[in-house]
mmCIF file of the N, C-alpha and C atoms, coordinates in Angstrom:
data_MODEL
# 
_entry.id   MODEL 
# 
loop_
_atom_site.group_PDB 
_atom_site.id 
_atom_site.type_symbol 
_atom_site.label_atom_id 
_atom_site.label_alt_id 
_atom_site.label_comp_id 
_atom_site.label_asym_id 
_atom_site.label_entity_id 
_atom_site.label_seq_id 
_atom_site.pdbx_PDB_ins_code 
_atom_site.Cartn_x 
_atom_site.Cartn_y 
_atom_site.Cartn_z 
_atom_site.occupancy 
_atom_site.B_iso_or_equiv 
_atom_site.pdbx_formal_charge 
_atom_site.auth_seq_id 
_atom_site.auth_comp_id 
_atom_site.auth_asym_id 
_atom_site.auth_atom_id 
_atom_site.pdbx_PDB_model_num 
ATOM 1   N N  . MET A 1 1  ? 51.575 -28.612 20.016 1.00 0.00 ? 1  MET A N  1 
ATOM 2   C CA . MET A 1 1  ? 52.286 -27.879 21.020 1.00 0.00 ? 1  MET A CA 1 
ATOM 3   C C  . MET A 1 1  ? 53.763 -27.768 20.607 1.00 0.00 ? 1  MET A C  1 
ATOM 4   N N  . GLY A 1 2  ? 54.628 -27.627 21.550 1.00 0.00 ? 2  GLY A N  1 
ATOM 5   C CA . GLY A 1 2  ? 56.036 -27.505 21.225 1.00 0.00 ? 2  GLY A CA 1 
ATOM 6   C C  . GLY A 1 2  ? 56.441 -26.123 20.764 1.00 0.00 ? 2  GLY A C  1 
ATOM 7   N N  . GLU A 1 3  ? 55.616 -25.120 21.062 1.00 0.00 ? 3  GLU A N  1 
ATOM 8   C CA . GLU A 1 3  ? 55.922 -23.758 20.626 1.00 0.00 ? 3  GLU A CA 1 
ATOM 9   C C  . GLU A 1 3  ? 56.425 -22.884 21.769 1.00 0.00 ? 3  GLU A C  1 
ATOM 10  N N  . LYS A 1 4  ? 56.664 -23.492 22.930 1.00 0.00 ? 4  LYS A N  1 
ATOM 11  C CA . LYS A 1 4  ? 57.150 -22.816 24.129 1.00 0.00 ? 4  LYS A CA 1 
ATOM 12  C C  . LYS A 1 4  ? 56.148 -21.762 24.591 1.00 0.00 ? 4  LYS A C  1 
ATOM 13  N N  . THR A 1 5  ? 54.938 -22.246 24.879 1.00 0.00 ? 5  THR A N  1 
ATOM 14  C CA . THR A 1 5  ? 53.884 -21.402 25.443 1.00 0.00 ? 5  THR A CA 1 
ATOM 15  C C  . THR A 1 5  ? 53.250 -22.153 26.605 1.00 0.00 ? 5  THR A C  1 
ATOM 16  N N  . MET A 1 6  ? 52.310 -21.506 27.285 1.00 0.00 ? 6  MET A N  1 
ATOM 17  C CA . MET A 1 6  ? 51.640 -22.170 28.401 1.00 0.00 ? 6  MET A CA 1 
ATOM 18  C C  . MET A 1 6  ? 50.830 -23.381 27.947 1.00 0.00 ? 6  MET A C  1 
ATOM 19  N N  . LEU A 1 7  ? 50.510 -23.436 26.678 1.00 0.00 ? 7  LEU A N  1 
ATOM 20  C CA . LEU A 1 7  ? 49.779 -24.597 26.168 1.00 0.00 ? 7  LEU A CA 1 
ATOM 21  C C  . LEU A 1 7  ? 50.609 -25.871 26.255 1.00 0.00 ? 7  LEU A C  1 
ATOM 22  N N  . ASP A 1 8  ? 51.925 -25.711 26.293 1.00 0.00 ? 8  ASP A N  1 
ATOM 23  C CA . ASP A 1 8  ? 52.801 -26.879 26.432 1.00 0.00 ? 8  ASP A CA 1 
ATOM 24  C C  . ASP A 1 8  ? 52.654 -27.523 27.804 1.00 0.00 ? 8  ASP A C  1 
ATOM 25  N N  . ALA A 1 9  ? 52.134 -26.812 28.786 1.00 0.00 ? 9  ALA A N  1 
ATOM 26  C CA . ALA A 1 9  ? 51.839 -27.383 30.105 1.00 0.00 ? 9  ALA A CA 1 
ATOM 27  C C  . ALA A 1 9  ? 50.363 -27.728 30.222 1.00 0.00 ? 9  ALA A C  1 
ATOM 28  N N  . LEU A 1 10 ? 49.504 -26.938 29.584 1.00 0.00 ? 10 LEU A N  1 
ATOM 29  C CA . LEU A 1 10 ? 48.067 -27.155 29.703 1.00 0.00 ? 10 LEU A CA 1 
ATOM 30  C C  . LEU A 1 10 ? 47.622 -28.445 29.022 1.00 0.00 ? 10 LEU A C  1 
ATOM 31  N N  . ASP A 1 11 ? 48.163 -28.734 27.868 1.00 0.00 ? 11 ASP A N  1 
ATOM 32  C CA . ASP A 1 11 ? 47.733 -29.939 27.153 1.00 0.00 ? 11 ASP A CA 1 
ATOM 33  C C  . ASP A 1 11 ? 48.091 -31.224 27.912 1.00 0.00 ? 11 ASP A C  1 
ATOM 34  N N  . PRO A 1 12 ? 49.308 -31.379 28.436 1.00 0.00 ? 12 PRO A N  1 
ATOM 35  C CA . PRO A 1 12 ? 49.592 -32.576 29.235 1.00 0.00 ? 12 PRO A CA 1 
ATOM 36  C C  . PRO A 1 12 ? 48.719 -32.662 30.486 1.00 0.00 ? 12 PRO A C  1 
ATOM 37  N N  . PHE A 1 13 ? 48.407 -31.513 31.091 1.00 0.00 ? 13 PHE A N  1 
ATOM 38  C CA . PHE A 1 13 ? 47.505 -31.504 32.241 1.00 0.00 ? 13 PHE A CA 1 
ATOM 39  C C  . PHE A 1 13 ? 46.140 -32.044 31.831 1.00 0.00 ? 13 PHE A C  1 
ATOM 40  N N  . ARG A 1 14 ? 45.622 -31.525 30.738 1.00 0.00 ? 14 ARG A N  1 
ATOM 41  C CA . ARG A 1 14 ? 44.301 -31.940 30.249 1.00 0.00 ? 14 ARG A CA 1 
ATOM 42  C C  . ARG A 1 14 ? 44.268 -33.435 29.936 1.00 0.00 ? 14 ARG A C  1 
ATOM 43  N N  . ARG A 1 15 ? 45.294 -33.910 29.248 1.00 0.00 ? 15 ARG A N  1 
ATOM 44  C CA . ARG A 1 15 ? 45.336 -35.323 28.889 1.00 0.00 ? 15 ARG A CA 1 
ATOM 45  C C  . ARG A 1 15 ? 45.436 -36.215 30.123 1.00 0.00 ? 15 ARG A C  1 
ATOM 46  N N  . ALA A 1 16 ? 46.276 -35.830 31.087 1.00 0.00 ? 16 ALA A N  1 
ATOM 47  C CA . ALA A 1 16 ? 46.443 -36.635 32.306 1.00 0.00 ? 16 ALA A CA 1 
ATOM 48  C C  . ALA A 1 16 ? 45.167 -36.634 33.141 1.00 0.00 ? 16 ALA A C  1 
ATOM 49  N N  . LEU A 1 17 ? 44.514 -35.490 33.241 1.00 0.00 ? 17 LEU A N  1 
ATOM 50  C CA . LEU A 1 17 ? 43.274 -35.416 34.016 1.00 0.00 ? 17 LEU A CA 1 
ATOM 51  C C  . LEU A 1 17 ? 42.181 -36.255 33.357 1.00 0.00 ? 17 LEU A C  1 
ATOM 52  N N  . ARG A 1 18 ? 42.114 -36.184 32.060 1.00 0.00 ? 18 ARG A N  1 
ATOM 53  C CA . ARG A 1 18 ? 41.106 -36.968 31.333 1.00 0.00 ? 18 ARG A CA 1 
ATOM 54  C C  . ARG A 1 18 ? 41.369 -38.469 31.454 1.00 0.00 ? 18 ARG A C  1 
ATOM 55  N N  . ALA A 1 19 ? 42.635 -38.860 31.457 1.00 0.00 ? 19 ALA A N  1 
ATOM 56  C CA . ALA A 1 19 ? 42.990 -40.277 31.564 1.00 0.00 ? 19 ALA A CA 1 
ATOM 57  C C  . ALA A 1 19 ? 42.620 -40.846 32.936 1.00 0.00 ? 19 ALA A C  1 
ATOM 58  N N  . ARG A 1 20 ? 42.505 -39.978 33.940 1.00 0.00 ? 20 ARG A N  1 
ATOM 59  C CA . ARG A 1 20 ? 42.186 -40.416 35.306 1.00 0.00 ? 20 ARG A CA 1 
ATOM 60  C C  . ARG A 1 20 ? 40.754 -40.050 35.683 1.00 0.00 ? 20 ARG A C  1 
ATOM 61  N N  . ALA A 1 21 ? 39.882 -40.003 34.717 1.00 0.00 ? 21 ALA A N  1 
ATOM 62  C CA . ALA A 1 21 ? 38.502 -39.557 34.929 1.00 0.00 ? 21 ALA A CA 1 
ATOM 63  C C  . ALA A 1 21 ? 37.751 -40.367 35.980 1.00 0.00 ? 21 ALA A C  1 
ATOM 64  N N  . GLY A 1 22 ? 38.076 -41.624 36.185 1.00 0.00 ? 22 GLY A N  1 
ATOM 65  C CA . GLY A 1 22 ? 37.361 -42.446 37.146 1.00 0.00 ? 22 GLY A CA 1 
ATOM 66  C C  . GLY A 1 22 ? 37.862 -42.316 38.578 1.00 0.00 ? 22 GLY A C  1 
ATOM 67  N N  . GLU A 1 23 ? 38.968 -41.621 38.779 1.00 0.00 ? 23 GLU A N  1 
ATOM 68  C CA . GLU A 1 23 ? 39.549 -41.488 40.113 1.00 0.00 ? 23 GLU A CA 1 
ATOM 69  C C  . GLU A 1 23 ? 38.937 -40.298 40.859 1.00 0.00 ? 23 GLU A C  1 
ATOM 70  N N  . ALA A 1 24 ? 39.226 -40.229 42.144 1.00 0.00 ? 24 ALA A N  1 
ATOM 71  C CA . ALA A 1 24 ? 38.789 -39.077 42.932 1.00 0.00 ? 24 ALA A CA 1 
ATOM 72  C C  . ALA A 1 24 ? 39.458 -37.825 42.369 1.00 0.00 ? 24 ALA A C  1 
ATOM 73  N N  . LEU A 1 25 ? 38.730 -36.726 42.352 1.00 0.00 ? 25 LEU A N  1 
ATOM 74  C CA . LEU A 1 25 ? 39.234 -35.495 41.741 1.00 0.00 ? 25 LEU A CA 1 
ATOM 75  C C  . LEU A 1 25 ? 40.565 -35.033 42.336 1.00 0.00 ? 25 LEU A C  1 
ATOM 76  N N  . PRO A 1 26 ? 40.735 -34.996 43.665 1.00 0.00 ? 26 PRO A N  1 
ATOM 77  C CA . PRO A 1 26 ? 42.031 -34.536 44.194 1.00 0.00 ? 26 PRO A CA 1 
ATOM 78  C C  . PRO A 1 26 ? 43.213 -35.383 43.717 1.00 0.00 ? 26 PRO A C  1 
ATOM 79  N N  . THR A 1 27 ? 43.025 -36.695 43.647 1.00 0.00 ? 27 THR A N  1 
ATOM 80  C CA . THR A 1 27 ? 44.090 -37.598 43.203 1.00 0.00 ? 27 THR A CA 1 
ATOM 81  C C  . THR A 1 27 ? 44.398 -37.386 41.725 1.00 0.00 ? 27 THR A C  1 
ATOM 82  N N  . ALA A 1 28 ? 43.360 -37.320 40.918 1.00 0.00 ? 28 ALA A N  1 
ATOM 83  C CA . ALA A 1 28 ? 43.538 -37.112 39.484 1.00 0.00 ? 28 ALA A CA 1 
ATOM 84  C C  . ALA A 1 28 ? 44.159 -35.750 39.204 1.00 0.00 ? 28 ALA A C  1 
ATOM 85  N N  . TRP A 1 29 ? 43.693 -34.732 39.921 1.00 0.00 ? 29 TRP A N  1 
ATOM 86  C CA . TRP A 1 29 ? 44.215 -33.374 39.715 1.00 0.00 ? 29 TRP A CA 1 
ATOM 87  C C  . TRP A 1 29 ? 45.694 -33.306 40.060 1.00 0.00 ? 29 TRP A C  1 
ATOM 88  N N  . GLN A 1 30 ? 46.082 -33.933 41.175 1.00 0.00 ? 30 GLN A N  1 
ATOM 89  C CA . GLN A 1 30 ? 47.485 -33.905 41.583 1.00 0.00 ? 30 GLN A CA 1 
ATOM 90  C C  . GLN A 1 30 ? 48.380 -34.552 40.529 1.00 0.00 ? 30 GLN A C  1 
ATOM 91  N N  . ALA A 1 31 ? 47.962 -35.689 40.017 1.00 0.00 ? 31 ALA A N  1 
ATOM 92  C CA . ALA A 1 31 ? 48.744 -36.367 38.979 1.00 0.00 ? 31 ALA A CA 1 
ATOM 93  C C  . ALA A 1 31 ? 48.826 -35.512 37.713 1.00 0.00 ? 31 ALA A C  1 
ATOM 94  N N  . ALA A 1 32 ? 47.722 -34.867 37.358 1.00 0.00 ? 32 ALA A N  1 
ATOM 95  C CA . ALA A 1 32 ? 47.709 -34.019 36.170 1.00 0.00 ? 32 ALA A CA 1 
ATOM 96  C C  . ALA A 1 32 ? 48.583 -32.776 36.379 1.00 0.00 ? 32 ALA A C  1 
ATOM 97  N N  . ALA A 1 33 ? 48.560 -32.222 37.580 1.00 0.00 ? 33 ALA A N  1 
ATOM 98  C CA . ALA A 1 33 ? 49.411 -31.066 37.876 1.00 0.00 ? 33 ALA A CA 1 
ATOM 99  C C  . ALA A 1 33 ? 50.886 -31.442 37.810 1.00 0.00 ? 33 ALA A C  1 
ATOM 100 N N  . GLU A 1 34 ? 51.215 -32.650 38.238 1.00 0.00 ? 34 GLU A N  1 
ATOM 101 C CA . GLU A 1 34 ? 52.599 -33.123 38.128 1.00 0.00 ? 34 GLU A CA 1 
ATOM 102 C C  . GLU A 1 34 ? 53.009 -33.251 36.664 1.00 0.00 ? 34 GLU A C  1 
ATOM 103 N N  . ALA A 1 35 ? 52.083 -33.713 35.825 1.00 0.00 ? 35 ALA A N  1 
ATOM 104 C CA . ALA A 1 35 ? 52.366 -33.801 34.389 1.00 0.00 ? 35 ALA A CA 1 
ATOM 105 C C  . ALA A 1 35 ? 52.604 -32.406 33.806 1.00 0.00 ? 35 ALA A C  1 
ATOM 106 N N  . ALA A 1 36 ? 51.824 -31.432 34.248 1.00 0.00 ? 36 ALA A N  1 
ATOM 107 C CA . ALA A 1 36 ? 51.992 -30.058 33.776 1.00 0.00 ? 36 ALA A CA 1 
ATOM 108 C C  . ALA A 1 36 ? 53.331 -29.486 34.233 1.00 0.00 ? 36 ALA A C  1 
ATOM 109 N N  . THR A 1 37 ? 53.727 -29.815 35.446 1.00 0.00 ? 37 THR A N  1 
ATOM 110 C CA . THR A 1 37 ? 54.995 -29.329 35.979 1.00 0.00 ? 37 THR A CA 1 
ATOM 111 C C  . THR A 1 37 ? 56.174 -29.893 35.188 1.00 0.00 ? 37 THR A C  1 
ATOM 112 N N  . ARG A 1 38 ? 56.111 -31.184 34.880 1.00 0.00 ? 38 ARG A N  1 
ATOM 113 C CA . ARG A 1 38 ? 57.173 -31.804 34.069 1.00 0.00 ? 38 ARG A CA 1 
ATOM 114 C C  . ARG A 1 38 ? 57.209 -31.180 32.674 1.00 0.00 ? 38 ARG A C  1 
ATOM 115 N N  . ALA A 1 39 ? 56.038 -30.985 32.085 1.00 0.00 ? 39 ALA A N  1 
ATOM 116 C CA . ALA A 1 39 ? 55.966 -30.412 30.740 1.00 0.00 ? 39 ALA A CA 1 
ATOM 117 C C  . ALA A 1 39 ? 56.480 -28.973 30.732 1.00 0.00 ? 39 ALA A C  1 
ATOM 118 N N  . ALA A 1 40 ? 56.179 -28.218 31.785 1.00 0.00 ? 40 ALA A N  1 
ATOM 119 C CA . ALA A 1 40 ? 56.673 -26.838 31.871 1.00 0.00 ? 40 ALA A CA 1 
ATOM 120 C C  . ALA A 1 40 ? 58.193 -26.825 31.933 1.00 0.00 ? 40 ALA A C  1 
ATOM 121 N N  . ALA A 1 41 ? 58.773 -27.728 32.704 1.00 0.00 ? 41 ALA A N  1 
ATOM 122 C CA . ALA A 1 41 ? 60.236 -27.814 32.787 1.00 0.00 ? 41 ALA A CA 1 
ATOM 123 C C  . ALA A 1 41 ? 60.833 -28.197 31.433 1.00 0.00 ? 41 ALA A C  1 
ATOM 124 N N  . ASP A 1 42 ? 60.134 -29.035 30.701 1.00 0.00 ? 42 ASP A N  1 
ATOM 125 C CA . ASP A 1 42 ? 60.624 -29.476 29.391 1.00 0.00 ? 42 ASP A CA 1 
ATOM 126 C C  . ASP A 1 42 ? 60.650 -28.347 28.355 1.00 0.00 ? 42 ASP A C  1 
ATOM 127 N N  . THR A 1 43 ? 59.912 -27.268 28.594 1.00 0.00 ? 43 THR A N  1 
ATOM 128 C CA . THR A 1 43 ? 59.920 -26.164 27.632 1.00 0.00 ? 43 THR A CA 1 
ATOM 129 C C  . THR A 1 43 ? 61.285 -25.487 27.559 1.00 0.00 ? 43 THR A C  1 
ATOM 130 N N  . ALA A 1 44 ? 62.149 -25.750 28.531 1.00 0.00 ? 44 ALA A N  1 
ATOM 131 C CA . ALA A 1 44 ? 63.494 -25.169 28.492 1.00 0.00 ? 44 ALA A CA 1 
ATOM 132 C C  . ALA A 1 44 ? 64.264 -25.645 27.264 1.00 0.00 ? 44 ALA A C  1 
ATOM 133 N N  . GLN A 1 45 ? 63.908 -26.792 26.752 1.00 0.00 ? 45 GLN A N  1 
ATOM 134 C CA . GLN A 1 45 ? 64.608 -27.354 25.592 1.00 0.00 ? 45 GLN A CA 1 
ATOM 135 C C  . GLN A 1 45 ? 64.065 -26.834 24.261 1.00 0.00 ? 45 GLN A C  1 
ATOM 136 N N  . LEU A 1 46 ? 63.020 -26.031 24.318 1.00 0.00 ? 46 LEU A N  1 
ATOM 137 C CA . LEU A 1 46 ? 62.380 -25.540 23.096 1.00 0.00 ? 46 LEU A CA 1 
ATOM 138 C C  . LEU A 1 46 ? 62.864 -24.139 22.742 1.00 0.00 ? 46 LEU A C  1 
ATOM 139 N N  . VAL A 1 47 ? 62.759 -23.813 21.471 1.00 0.00 ? 47 VAL A N  1 
ATOM 140 C CA . VAL A 1 47 ? 62.972 -22.447 20.990 1.00 0.00 ? 47 VAL A CA 1 
ATOM 141 C C  . VAL A 1 47 ? 61.581 -21.856 20.817 1.00 0.00 ? 47 VAL A C  1 
ATOM 142 N N  . PRO A 1 48 ? 61.315 -20.680 21.389 1.00 0.00 ? 48 PRO A N  1 
ATOM 143 C CA . PRO A 1 48 ? 59.974 -20.118 21.300 1.00 0.00 ? 48 PRO A CA 1 
ATOM 144 C C  . PRO A 1 48 ? 59.546 -19.864 19.861 1.00 0.00 ? 48 PRO A C  1 
ATOM 145 N N  . ALA A 1 49 ? 58.330 -20.319 19.552 1.00 0.00 ? 49 ALA A N  1 
ATOM 146 C CA . ALA A 1 49 ? 57.798 -20.142 18.204 1.00 0.00 ? 49 ALA A CA 1 
ATOM 147 C C  . ALA A 1 49 ? 56.555 -19.259 18.187 1.00 0.00 ? 49 ALA A C  1 
ATOM 148 N N  . ARG A 1 50 ? 55.918 -19.084 19.325 1.00 0.00 ? 50 ARG A N  1 
ATOM 149 C CA . ARG A 1 50 ? 54.702 -18.258 19.424 1.00 0.00 ? 50 ARG A CA 1 
ATOM 150 C C  . ARG A 1 50 ? 54.796 -17.387 20.664 1.00 0.00 ? 50 ARG A C  1 
ATOM 151 N N  . GLY A 1 51 ? 53.902 -16.439 20.751 1.00 0.00 ? 51 GLY A N  1 
ATOM 152 C CA . GLY A 1 51 ? 53.848 -15.583 21.927 1.00 0.00 ? 51 GLY A CA 1 
ATOM 153 C C  . GLY A 1 51 ? 54.931 -14.516 21.906 1.00 0.00 ? 51 GLY A C  1 
ATOM 154 N N  . ARG A 1 52 ? 55.001 -13.790 23.015 1.00 0.00 ? 52 ARG A N  1 
ATOM 155 C CA . ARG A 1 52 ? 55.957 -12.676 23.079 1.00 0.00 ? 52 ARG A CA 1 
ATOM 156 C C  . ARG A 1 52 ? 57.402 -13.145 23.014 1.00 0.00 ? 52 ARG A C  1 
ATOM 157 N N  . ALA A 1 53 ? 57.686 -14.319 23.547 1.00 0.00 ? 53 ALA A N  1 
ATOM 158 C CA . ALA A 1 53 ? 59.064 -14.815 23.560 1.00 0.00 ? 53 ALA A CA 1 
ATOM 159 C C  . ALA A 1 53 ? 59.558 -15.209 22.169 1.00 0.00 ? 53 ALA A C  1 
ATOM 160 N N  . ALA A 1 54 ? 58.665 -15.373 21.216 1.00 0.00 ? 54 ALA A N  1 
ATOM 161 C CA . ALA A 1 54 ? 59.066 -15.790 19.871 1.00 0.00 ? 54 ALA A CA 1 
ATOM 162 C C  . ALA A 1 54 ? 60.047 -14.805 19.245 1.00 0.00 ? 54 ALA A C  1 
ATOM 163 N N  . ARG A 1 55 ? 59.987 -13.550 19.642 1.00 0.00 ? 55 ARG A N  1 
ATOM 164 C CA . ARG A 1 55 ? 60.902 -12.545 19.095 1.00 0.00 ? 55 ARG A CA 1 
ATOM 165 C C  . ARG A 1 55 ? 62.348 -12.809 19.495 1.00 0.00 ? 55 ARG A C  1 
ATOM 166 N N  . MET A 1 56 ? 62.544 -13.580 20.550 1.00 0.00 ? 56 MET A N  1 
ATOM 167 C CA . MET A 1 56 ? 63.900 -13.863 21.030 1.00 0.00 ? 56 MET A CA 1 
ATOM 168 C C  . MET A 1 56 ? 64.624 -14.899 20.180 1.00 0.00 ? 56 MET A C  1 
ATOM 169 N N  . GLY A 1 57 ? 63.872 -15.698 19.442 1.00 0.00 ? 57 GLY A N  1 
ATOM 170 C CA . GLY A 1 57 ? 64.480 -16.727 18.605 1.00 0.00 ? 57 GLY A CA 1 
ATOM 171 C C  . GLY A 1 57 ? 65.293 -17.710 19.433 1.00 0.00 ? 57 GLY A C  1 
ATOM 172 N N  . THR A 1 58 ? 66.503 -18.016 18.989 1.00 0.00 ? 58 THR A N  1 
ATOM 173 C CA . THR A 1 58 ? 67.323 -19.010 19.682 1.00 0.00 ? 58 THR A CA 1 
ATOM 174 C C  . THR A 1 58 ? 67.791 -18.537 21.052 1.00 0.00 ? 58 THR A C  1 
ATOM 175 N N  . LEU A 1 59 ? 67.735 -17.246 21.329 1.00 0.00 ? 59 LEU A N  1 
ATOM 176 C CA . LEU A 1 59 ? 68.092 -16.751 22.666 1.00 0.00 ? 59 LEU A CA 1 
ATOM 177 C C  . LEU A 1 59 ? 67.096 -17.238 23.715 1.00 0.00 ? 59 LEU A C  1 
ATOM 178 N N  . GLY A 1 60 ? 65.917 -17.646 23.282 1.00 0.00 ? 60 GLY A N  1 
ATOM 179 C CA . GLY A 1 60 ? 64.897 -18.146 24.204 1.00 0.00 ? 60 GLY A CA 1 
ATOM 180 C C  . GLY A 1 60 ? 65.122 -19.588 24.618 1.00 0.00 ? 60 GLY A C  1 
ATOM 181 N N  . HIS A 1 61 ? 66.105 -20.242 24.023 1.00 0.00 ? 61 HIS A N  1 
ATOM 182 C CA . HIS A 1 61 ? 66.413 -21.624 24.386 1.00 0.00 ? 61 HIS A CA 1 
ATOM 183 C C  . HIS A 1 61 ? 67.168 -21.623 25.709 1.00 0.00 ? 61 HIS A C  1 
ATOM 184 N N  . GLY A 1 62 ? 66.757 -22.462 26.636 1.00 0.00 ? 62 GLY A N  1 
ATOM 185 C CA . GLY A 1 62 ? 67.449 -22.559 27.928 1.00 0.00 ? 62 GLY A CA 1 
ATOM 186 C C  . GLY A 1 62 ? 66.509 -22.422 29.110 1.00 0.00 ? 62 GLY A C  1 
ATOM 187 N N  . PRO A 1 63 ? 65.938 -21.246 29.331 1.00 0.00 ? 63 PRO A N  1 
ATOM 188 C CA . PRO A 1 63 ? 65.013 -21.130 30.459 1.00 0.00 ? 63 PRO A CA 1 
ATOM 189 C C  . PRO A 1 63 ? 63.631 -21.682 30.082 1.00 0.00 ? 63 PRO A C  1 
ATOM 190 N N  . PRO A 1 64 ? 62.909 -22.233 31.052 1.00 0.00 ? 64 PRO A N  1 
ATOM 191 C CA . PRO A 1 64 ? 61.560 -22.710 30.750 1.00 0.00 ? 64 PRO A CA 1 
ATOM 192 C C  . PRO A 1 64 ? 60.618 -21.536 30.479 1.00 0.00 ? 64 PRO A C  1 
ATOM 193 N N  . ASP A 1 65 ? 59.538 -21.799 29.798 1.00 0.00 ? 65 ASP A N  1 
ATOM 194 C CA . ASP A 1 65 ? 58.556 -20.766 29.490 1.00 0.00 ? 65 ASP A CA 1 
ATOM 195 C C  . ASP A 1 65 ? 57.888 -20.294 30.776 1.00 0.00 ? 65 ASP A C  1 
ATOM 196 N N  . ALA A 1 66 ? 57.872 -18.990 30.984 1.00 0.00 ? 66 ALA A N  1 
ATOM 197 C CA . ALA A 1 66 ? 57.312 -18.418 32.208 1.00 0.00 ? 66 ALA A CA 1 
ATOM 198 C C  . ALA A 1 66 ? 55.815 -18.699 32.330 1.00 0.00 ? 66 ALA A C  1 
ATOM 199 N N  . GLY A 1 67 ? 55.094 -18.636 31.239 1.00 0.00 ? 67 GLY A N  1 
ATOM 200 C CA . GLY A 1 67 ? 53.660 -18.916 31.285 1.00 0.00 ? 67 GLY A CA 1 
ATOM 201 C C  . GLY A 1 67 ? 53.368 -20.358 31.647 1.00 0.00 ? 67 GLY A C  1 
ATOM 202 N N  . ALA A 1 68 ? 54.145 -21.273 31.101 1.00 0.00 ? 68 ALA A N  1 
ATOM 203 C CA . ALA A 1 68 ? 53.953 -22.692 31.404 1.00 0.00 ? 68 ALA A CA 1 
ATOM 204 C C  . ALA A 1 68 ? 54.273 -22.981 32.867 1.00 0.00 ? 68 ALA A C  1 
ATOM 205 N N  . VAL A 1 69 ? 55.342 -22.372 33.371 1.00 0.00 ? 69 VAL A N  1 
ATOM 206 C CA . VAL A 1 69 ? 55.714 -22.573 34.775 1.00 0.00 ? 69 VAL A CA 1 
ATOM 207 C C  . VAL A 1 69 ? 54.647 -21.983 35.689 1.00 0.00 ? 69 VAL A C  1 
ATOM 208 N N  . SER A 1 70 ? 54.169 -20.789 35.367 1.00 0.00 ? 70 SER A N  1 
ATOM 209 C CA . SER A 1 70 ? 53.125 -20.153 36.175 1.00 0.00 ? 70 SER A CA 1 
ATOM 210 C C  . SER A 1 70 ? 51.857 -20.983 36.192 1.00 0.00 ? 70 SER A C  1 
ATOM 211 N N  . LEU A 1 71 ? 51.473 -21.486 35.031 1.00 0.00 ? 71 LEU A N  1 
ATOM 212 C CA . LEU A 1 71 ? 50.281 -22.319 34.963 1.00 0.00 ? 71 LEU A CA 1 
ATOM 213 C C  . LEU A 1 71 ? 50.452 -23.576 35.813 1.00 0.00 ? 71 LEU A C  1 
ATOM 214 N N  . ALA A 1 72 ? 51.608 -24.209 35.743 1.00 0.00 ? 72 ALA A N  1 
ATOM 215 C CA . ALA A 1 72 ? 51.857 -25.411 36.549 1.00 0.00 ? 72 ALA A CA 1 
ATOM 216 C C  . ALA A 1 72 ? 51.771 -25.103 38.038 1.00 0.00 ? 72 ALA A C  1 
ATOM 217 N N  . LEU A 1 73 ? 52.288 -23.957 38.451 1.00 0.00 ? 73 LEU A N  1 
ATOM 218 C CA . LEU A 1 73 ? 52.208 -23.559 39.858 1.00 0.00 ? 73 LEU A CA 1 
ATOM 219 C C  . LEU A 1 73 ? 50.761 -23.346 40.293 1.00 0.00 ? 73 LEU A C  1 
ATOM 220 N N  . ILE A 1 74 ? 49.966 -22.711 39.448 1.00 0.00 ? 74 ILE A N  1 
ATOM 221 C CA . ILE A 1 74 ? 48.558 -22.477 39.759 1.00 0.00 ? 74 ILE A CA 1 
ATOM 222 C C  . ILE A 1 74 ? 47.812 -23.802 39.859 1.00 0.00 ? 74 ILE A C  1 
ATOM 223 N N  . LEU A 1 75 ? 48.040 -24.694 38.902 1.00 0.00 ? 75 LEU A N  1 
ATOM 224 C CA . LEU A 1 75 ? 47.359 -25.996 38.924 1.00 0.00 ? 75 LEU A CA 1 
ATOM 225 C C  . LEU A 1 75 ? 47.751 -26.804 40.153 1.00 0.00 ? 75 LEU A C  1 
ATOM 226 N N  . THR A 1 76 ? 49.007 -26.713 40.555 1.00 0.00 ? 76 THR A N  1 
ATOM 227 C CA . THR A 1 76 ? 49.472 -27.399 41.763 1.00 0.00 ? 76 THR A CA 1 
ATOM 228 C C  . THR A 1 76 ? 48.790 -26.819 43.001 1.00 0.00 ? 76 THR A C  1 
ATOM 229 N N  . ALA A 1 77 ? 48.661 -25.497 43.059 1.00 0.00 ? 77 ALA A N  1 
ATOM 230 C CA . ALA A 1 77 ? 47.996 -24.841 44.197 1.00 0.00 ? 77 ALA A CA 1 
ATOM 231 C C  . ALA A 1 77 ? 46.523 -25.231 44.275 1.00 0.00 ? 77 ALA A C  1 
ATOM 232 N N  . VAL A 1 78 ? 45.869 -25.313 43.138 1.00 0.00 ? 78 VAL A N  1 
ATOM 233 C CA . VAL A 1 78 ? 44.461 -25.750 43.127 1.00 0.00 ? 78 VAL A CA 1 
ATOM 234 C C  . VAL A 1 78 ? 44.361 -27.185 43.648 1.00 0.00 ? 78 VAL A C  1 
ATOM 235 N N  . GLY A 1 79 ? 45.303 -28.029 43.212 1.00 0.00 ? 79 GLY A N  1 
ATOM 236 C CA . GLY A 1 79 ? 45.316 -29.420 43.673 1.00 0.00 ? 79 GLY A CA 1 
ATOM 237 C C  . GLY A 1 79 ? 45.500 -29.508 45.183 1.00 0.00 ? 79 GLY A C  1 
ATOM 238 N N  . THR A 1 80 ? 46.354 -28.662 45.735 1.00 0.00 ? 80 THR A N  1 
ATOM 239 C CA . THR A 1 80 ? 46.564 -28.634 47.175 1.00 0.00 ? 80 THR A CA 1 
ATOM 240 C C  . THR A 1 80 ? 45.272 -28.224 47.891 1.00 0.00 ? 80 THR A C  1 
ATOM 241 N N  . THR A 1 81 ? 44.562 -27.283 47.334 1.00 0.00 ? 81 THR A N  1 
ATOM 242 C CA . THR A 1 81 ? 43.288 -26.833 47.913 1.00 0.00 ? 81 THR A CA 1 
ATOM 243 C C  . THR A 1 81 ? 42.241 -27.926 47.840 1.00 0.00 ? 81 THR A C  1 
ATOM 244 N N  . LEU A 1 82 ? 42.238 -28.698 46.772 1.00 0.00 ? 82 LEU A N  1 
ATOM 245 C CA . LEU A 1 82 ? 41.258 -29.778 46.634 1.00 0.00 ? 82 LEU A CA 1 
ATOM 246 C C  . LEU A 1 82 ? 41.471 -30.880 47.666 1.00 0.00 ? 82 LEU A C  1 
ATOM 247 N N  . ARG A 1 83 ? 42.726 -31.069 48.072 1.00 0.00 ? 83 ARG A N  1 
ATOM 248 C CA . ARG A 1 83 ? 43.010 -32.099 49.078 1.00 0.00 ? 83 ARG A CA 1 
ATOM 249 C C  . ARG A 1 83 ? 42.538 -31.603 50.406 1.00 0.00 ? 83 ARG A C  1 
# 
């Protein structure tokens, strides 16, 4: 990861959800969605290397990746529905 794409949020979500496999799904999902949200925010420190934003080069440094943020919001909404 580290290429400033939605995968930068999806992979931490996947790892966190898998690590909590024995817990109730709503609890595990919420924790994994929080991990995705933190990871999406962390993309602000990256320079885009893949995807459409890669054309921006160093100008892409600063704002978080829109795809990663959107994915984190969707995962959080699903978690809210599961509760």
